[in-house]
Wavefront OBJ file of the C-alpha trace (Angstrom):
o trace
v 34.088 132.123 48.989
v 30.579 131.090 50.020
v 27.443 132.475 48.370
v 26.625 134.461 51.525
v 30.098 136.012 51.597
v 29.846 136.838 47.906
v 26.493 138.551 48.393
v 27.822 140.520 51.370
v 30.874 141.656 49.413
v 28.720 142.604 46.422
v 26.276 144.557 48.583
v 29.093 146.852 49.709
v 30.061 147.838 46.182
v 28.814 150.818 44.247
v 26.663 150.601 41.134
v 29.656 151.521 38.971
v 31.827 148.890 40.659
v 29.240 146.163 40.151
v 28.786 147.162 36.517
v 32.484 146.934 35.711
v 32.707 143.688 37.654
v 29.935 142.241 35.501
v 31.487 143.588 32.324
v 34.937 142.293 33.241
v 33.483 138.851 33.776
v 32.098 138.921 30.235
v 35.259 140.548 28.840
v 35.352 144.332 28.729
v 37.394 144.220 25.558
v 34.538 142.769 23.506
v 32.226 145.841 23.648
v 35.218 148.156 23.196
v 36.321 146.260 20.095
v 32.718 146.145 18.879
v 32.584 149.954 18.963
v 35.997 150.209 17.296
v 34.992 147.716 14.589
v 31.749 149.561 13.920
v 33.619 152.842 13.488
v 36.230 151.135 11.306
v 33.681 149.549 8.982
v 31.771 152.826 8.916
v 34.945 154.482 7.619
v 35.234 151.816 4.924
v 31.653 152.520 3.844
v 32.369 156.259 3.740
v 35.460 155.641 1.644
v 33.663 153.341 -0.788
v 30.771 155.774 -1.191
v 33.050 158.714 -2.045
v 32.816 159.933 -5.640
v 36.555 160.655 -5.729
v 37.258 156.965 -5.225
v 35.207 155.964 -8.255
v 36.615 158.673 -10.521
v 40.213 157.873 -9.600
v 39.936 154.079 -9.581
v 40.366 153.691 -13.344
v 43.347 156.063 -13.403
v 45.202 155.043 -10.250
v 43.950 152.437 -7.755
v 46.528 153.644 -5.228
v 45.311 157.236 -5.512
v 41.736 155.991 -5.230
v 42.578 154.260 -1.953
v 44.327 157.399 -0.703
v 41.268 159.488 -1.610
v 39.033 157.016 0.212
v 41.137 157.125 3.358
v 41.229 160.913 3.172
v 37.426 161.073 2.836
v 36.958 158.759 5.830
v 39.442 160.742 7.926
v 37.874 164.099 7.099
v 34.414 162.721 7.847
v 35.437 161.488 11.281
v 37.259 164.735 12.058
v 34.059 166.582 11.184
v 32.009 164.085 13.202
v 34.018 164.596 16.375
v 34.250 168.358 15.845
v 30.469 168.440 15.583
v 30.139 166.359 18.732
v 32.753 168.046 20.936
v 33.510 171.355 19.247
v 36.788 172.830 18.099
v 39.430 173.356 20.836
v 40.876 176.258 18.841
v 37.489 178.003 18.718
v 36.963 177.382 22.434
v 40.306 178.950 23.348
v 39.749 181.892 21.008
v 36.258 182.489 22.394
v 37.491 182.421 25.997
v 40.310 184.819 25.157
v 37.856 187.117 23.352
v 35.550 187.224 26.355
v 32.350 187.455 24.301
v 29.597 185.492 26.061
v 27.742 184.560 22.874
v 30.888 183.309 21.140
v 31.837 181.266 24.211
v 28.410 179.625 24.226
v 28.663 178.914 20.514
v 32.104 177.348 20.929
v 30.998 175.059 23.771
v 27.534 174.357 22.377
v 28.519 171.080 20.569
v 29.518 169.461 23.875
v 26.265 170.421 25.571
v 24.229 169.480 22.502
v 25.726 165.981 22.630
v 24.548 165.736 26.238
v 21.082 166.920 25.213
v 20.940 164.264 22.482
v 21.912 161.591 25.000
v 19.054 162.279 27.448
v 16.231 160.492 25.585
v 18.633 157.619 24.910
v 19.141 157.257 28.680
v 15.427 156.964 29.400
v 14.712 154.704 26.425
v 17.769 152.535 27.102
v 16.704 152.090 30.735
v 13.256 151.025 29.502
v 14.683 148.280 27.295
v 17.274 147.250 29.888
v 14.669 146.849 32.615
v 12.670 144.628 30.271
v 15.737 142.526 29.494
v 16.526 142.146 33.191
v 13.023 140.805 33.775
v 13.016 138.443 30.795
v 10.896 140.669 28.536
v 11.698 142.148 25.132
v 9.974 145.521 25.053
v 10.244 146.471 21.400
v 7.413 148.972 21.820
v 9.534 151.707 23.404
v 9.078 153.987 20.396
v 5.292 153.879 20.708
v 5.544 154.407 24.461
v 7.720 157.467 23.805
v 4.944 158.888 21.634
v 2.323 158.190 24.286
v 4.494 159.855 26.907
v 4.810 162.828 24.603
v 1.041 163.037 24.076
v 0.233 162.931 27.787
v 2.958 165.364 28.833
v 2.288 167.962 26.150
v -1.461 167.880 26.865
v -0.806 168.630 30.517
v 1.788 171.186 29.440
v -0.589 173.391 27.450
v -3.966 172.585 29.022
v -3.243 173.525 32.627
v -2.507 177.209 32.999
v -1.610 179.334 35.978
v 0.342 176.602 37.772
v 3.743 177.392 39.295
v 6.677 175.671 37.608
v 7.472 173.619 40.720
v 4.075 171.921 40.311
v 3.567 172.072 36.534
v 6.888 170.483 35.533
v 6.573 167.370 37.752
v 2.890 167.107 36.828
v 3.628 167.099 33.089
v 6.641 164.815 33.474
v 4.730 162.262 35.530
v 1.875 162.459 33.026
v 4.345 161.373 30.350
v 5.445 158.472 32.532
v 1.794 157.515 33.004
v 1.177 157.533 29.247
v 4.139 155.242 28.626
v 3.147 152.997 31.548
v -0.331 152.586 30.097
v 1.146 151.552 26.744
v 3.371 149.043 28.530
v 0.625 147.778 30.833
v -1.557 146.533 27.947
v 0.995 144.130 26.368
v 2.114 143.174 29.885
v -1.434 142.187 30.782
v -1.851 140.264 27.527
v 1.446 138.482 28.159
v 0.553 137.552 31.729
v -3.071 136.544 31.175
v -3.123 135.063 27.658
v 0.504 134.203 26.895
v 0.523 136.643 23.968
v 4.151 137.403 23.221
v 5.256 140.916 24.145
v 7.302 141.353 20.951
v 4.253 141.054 18.686
v 1.977 143.003 21.001
v 4.394 145.891 21.523
v 5.063 146.145 17.783
v 1.332 146.436 17.158
v 1.030 149.000 19.955
v 3.695 151.058 18.186
v 1.528 151.428 15.112
v -1.501 152.321 17.220
v 0.519 155.059 18.958
v 1.820 156.445 15.648
v -1.607 156.595 14.029
v -3.191 157.981 17.197
v -0.624 160.782 17.165
v -1.432 161.530 13.511
v -5.147 161.793 14.282
v -4.677 163.904 17.411
v -2.525 166.393 15.512
v -5.101 166.689 12.742
v -8.148 167.257 14.938
v -8.293 167.612 18.739
v -4.707 168.625 19.551
v -3.848 170.624 16.421
v -2.566 174.114 17.068
v -4.938 176.736 15.619
v -1.954 179.047 15.162
v -0.180 176.758 12.663
v -1.031 175.077 9.383
v 1.372 172.258 10.211
v 0.223 169.208 12.205
v 1.636 170.278 15.572
v 0.120 170.771 18.997
v -0.095 174.102 20.831
v 3.109 175.094 22.615
v 3.306 174.170 26.280
v 3.133 176.830 28.978
v 6.360 178.441 30.156
v 5.725 176.942 33.575
v 5.921 173.419 32.088
v 9.263 173.876 30.324
v 12.302 172.201 31.844
v 14.744 174.924 32.978
v 17.812 175.526 30.818
v 21.121 176.348 32.458
v 22.540 178.655 29.795
v 21.302 181.199 27.288
v 20.856 180.472 23.562
v 22.100 178.662 21.593
v 22.844 176.120 24.363
v 19.808 173.912 25.058
v 21.250 171.931 27.982
v 18.434 171.506 30.504
v 17.382 169.886 33.764
v 16.352 166.675 32.013
v 19.976 165.479 31.980
v 20.136 165.360 35.762
v 16.643 163.867 35.981
v 17.820 161.067 33.677
v 20.865 160.395 35.873
v 18.651 160.339 38.969
v 16.228 157.929 37.292
v 19.145 155.671 36.286
v 20.285 155.611 39.927
v 16.712 154.865 41.017
v 16.427 151.995 38.523
v 19.700 150.550 39.817
v 18.485 150.798 43.417
v 15.149 149.218 42.512
v 16.626 146.305 40.554
v 19.571 145.437 42.792
v 18.726 146.732 46.257
v 15.040 145.919 46.786
v 12.989 142.766 47.166
v 10.714 143.863 44.307
v 13.658 144.191 41.969
v 15.008 140.818 43.083
v 11.629 139.227 42.363
v 11.493 140.753 38.882
v 15.032 139.647 38.046
v 14.323 136.158 39.351
v 11.201 135.876 37.226
v 13.231 137.033 34.238
v 16.090 134.619 34.892
v 13.998 131.529 35.621
v 10.202 131.906 35.723
v 9.637 128.262 36.647
v 11.930 128.476 39.659
v 10.299 131.776 40.620
v 6.864 130.146 40.469
v 7.997 127.300 42.684
v 9.411 129.866 45.126
v 5.954 131.397 45.437
v 6.551 134.527 43.349
v 3.604 136.016 41.478
v 4.548 135.641 37.799
v 1.457 137.462 36.507
v 1.984 140.477 38.742
v 5.719 140.612 38.050
v 5.182 140.562 34.278
v 2.602 143.334 34.360
v 4.660 145.485 36.726
v 7.842 145.017 34.659
v 6.189 146.021 31.386
v 4.436 148.977 33.026
v 7.676 150.252 34.566
v 9.491 149.793 31.278
v 6.771 151.773 29.530
v 6.940 154.505 32.174
v 10.658 154.964 31.556
v 10.018 155.203 27.825
v 7.232 157.715 28.443
v 9.744 159.855 30.354
v 11.881 159.984 27.213
v 8.948 161.471 25.310
v 8.138 163.901 28.111
v 11.784 164.996 28.271
v 11.930 165.825 24.571
v 8.748 167.879 24.601
v 9.219 169.648 27.927
v 12.932 170.279 27.494
v 13.579 170.682 23.763
v 10.639 170.853 21.323
v 7.909 172.369 23.546
v 5.174 171.066 21.217
v 4.128 167.692 19.846
v 4.822 166.811 16.204
v 4.719 163.609 14.181
v 8.513 163.360 13.983
v 9.715 164.505 17.399
v 11.413 161.132 17.953
v 13.926 160.092 15.248
v 13.804 156.467 16.402
v 15.040 156.666 19.983
v 12.994 153.615 20.900
v 14.554 151.393 18.258
v 18.117 152.659 18.837
v 17.670 151.931 22.538
v 17.664 148.188 21.870
v 21.253 148.360 20.636
v 22.064 150.778 23.427
v 20.782 148.421 26.150
v 22.720 145.513 24.674
v 25.894 147.590 24.526
v 25.365 148.611 28.154
v 24.859 144.992 29.263
v 21.350 145.930 30.480
v 22.885 147.672 33.492
v 21.879 151.263 34.382
v 25.522 152.436 34.463
v 26.207 150.783 31.114
v 23.054 152.317 29.659
v 24.133 155.822 30.716
v 27.585 155.368 29.168
v 26.106 153.904 25.971
v 23.585 156.748 25.784
v 26.400 159.282 25.958
v 28.113 157.471 23.071
v 24.971 157.325 20.934
v 24.072 160.940 21.690
v 27.576 162.045 20.744
v 27.471 160.124 17.458
v 24.009 161.429 16.605
v 24.973 165.047 17.310
v 28.251 164.833 15.404
v 26.513 163.218 12.439
v 24.487 166.372 11.852
v 27.612 168.445 11.195
v 29.208 165.578 9.296
v 26.290 165.597 6.894
v 26.333 169.381 6.488
v 30.108 169.909 6.215
v 31.405 166.692 4.664
v 28.312 165.726 2.672
v 28.144 162.287 4.330
v 24.575 161.041 4.928
v 23.503 160.891 8.578
v 22.343 157.340 7.861
v 25.995 156.284 8.118
v 25.635 156.659 11.897
v 22.674 154.277 11.829
v 24.841 151.825 9.894
v 27.558 152.117 12.548
v 25.034 151.510 15.313
v 23.723 148.459 13.471
v 27.245 147.089 13.077
v 28.013 147.675 16.752
v 24.776 145.895 17.667
v 25.685 142.946 15.450
v 29.107 142.619 17.064
v 27.678 142.929 20.585
v 24.954 140.376 19.873
v 27.481 137.936 18.410
v 30.695 138.325 20.458
v 32.116 135.210 18.789
v 32.647 137.354 15.668
v 34.834 139.782 17.617
v 36.758 136.957 19.269
v 37.356 135.332 15.899
v 38.482 138.527 14.158
v 40.827 139.622 16.955
v 41.757 136.072 18.052
v 40.616 136.518 21.630
v 40.435 133.661 24.080
v 37.075 132.303 25.140
v 36.004 133.434 28.633
v 36.277 130.920 31.424
v 32.632 131.375 32.335
v 29.753 131.410 29.908
v 29.091 134.988 28.890
v 25.787 136.250 30.305
v 23.301 137.046 27.616
v 19.897 138.609 27.330
v 17.202 136.133 28.178
v 13.661 136.623 26.992
v 10.864 134.153 27.409
v 9.930 131.907 24.525
v 7.079 132.478 22.112
v 3.903 132.105 24.063
v 5.856 130.870 27.085
v 5.580 132.103 30.648
l 1 2 3 4 5 6 7 8 9 10 11 12 13 14 15 16 17 18 19 20 21 22 23 24 25 26 27 28 29 30 31 32 33 34 35 36 37 38 39 40 41 42 43 44 45 46 47 48 49 50 51 52 53 54 55 56 57 58 59 60 61 62 63 64 65 66 67 68 69 70 71 72 73 74 75 76 77 78 79 80 81 82 83 84 85 86 87 88 89 90 91 92 93 94 95 96 97 98 99 100 101 102 103 104 105 106 107 108 109 110 111 112 113 114 115 116 117 118 119 120 121 122 123 124 125 126 127 128 129 130 131 132 133 134 135 136 137 138 139 140 141 142 143 144 145 146 147 148 149 150 151 152 153 154 155 156 157 158 159 160 161 162 163 164 165 166 167 168 169 170 171 172 173 174 175 176 177 178 179 180 181 182 183 184 185 186 187 188 189 190 191 192 193 194 195 196 197 198 199 200 201 202 203 204 205 206 207 208 209 210 211 212 213 214 215 216 217 218 219 220 221 222 223 224 225 226 227 228 229 230 231 232 233 234 235 236 237 238 239 240 241 242 243 244 245 246 247 248 249 250 251 252 253 254 255 256 257 258 259 260 261 262 263 264 265 266 267 268 269 270 271 272 273 274 275 276 277 278 279 280 281 282 283 284 285 286 287 288 289 290 291 292 293 294 295 296 297 298 299 300 301 302 303 304 305 306 307 308 309 310 311 312 313 314 315 316 317 318 319 320 321 322 323 324 325 326 327 328 329 330 331 332 333 334 335 336 337 338 339 340 341 342 343 344 345 346 347 348 349 350 351 352 353 354 355 356 357 358 359 360 361 362 363 364 365 366 367 368 369 370 371 372 373 374 375 376 377 378 379 380 381 382 383 384 385 386 387 388 389 390 391 392 393 394 395 396 397 398 399 400 401 402 403 404 405 406 407 408 409 410 411 412 413 414 415 416
């Protein structure tokens, strides 16, 4: 098949089809086994950290092992019950016909979706950077800037109809994140300053700026805690169900943005230019592409996506700015983008996985007494296996792929 025929055939495929084609070329079984291995090792850690294992080890090693396996099993049962709910409770609630009980029974499923929304935006931010040869490690700071801009618009402008106020506040969040991405992008393009160092430093500036704003100019006079005033009702993202379900419009906005990112990267000349610059900046320069402009635009767009994650959390869930409204979405999104092969479809699927794990971990900690940090350990293990697929192939004795597995390419230190 010629290159032209291949491009024509590829152009007729859907985003999902192209994603699975790319993943199959790099072995779909590797990410699946990476997730399985992370969960398996997480269970081992749970078992080894159980007090029953230590107390029984001196008396009966076999019983200690049984206790460890039981602790791991119960923890995972609690984890998945917290993430998806109990089928028995769902059936009983439906049979009972009580609206509140039905919402409570199905709430874990919707809460997992709510937890996945900021991961979608943040994962898309990192993935877009990877696709353009940039490592945007400043997503967390850009999330905070998006939160600052969106919440300010949310409580400052009053009397606006929701159809105007919501997009206004959401786009303000995107603008805040874009600004925080534009600065390291400009430094990268004009001075060669590496985006990893610059975005890390911008993170700290965003964190400390948030602290100051919540102590002085943006502090709510109605609270002694360092929080901002609550946003107007007209700025809140609509929720589809009554309490306690918090599922809101942001989920569908995130899916639409993922589709838009796919269209931009793979269906437009601008996206092709950015991907070409990321894949081979020297060849792109010889082809007449503007490296400086592409770098700045890529970092700004990446920052805008991260800013949307912050806007989503404040307009859809928290409704006010606080110092801890993001539990590390920006840092988790690096693993998420790698797991999703830096493809919008993969990012959405990975975000659903991470959101499910994060939501289930809350109940696991409350019911089984297992620290929520275990989930962070699992994510770190999954990231390690994804970043080093040779480990998975060695453990499970998989054959090497015929083609070299595509990896994430970022420009060298101080390079173009």
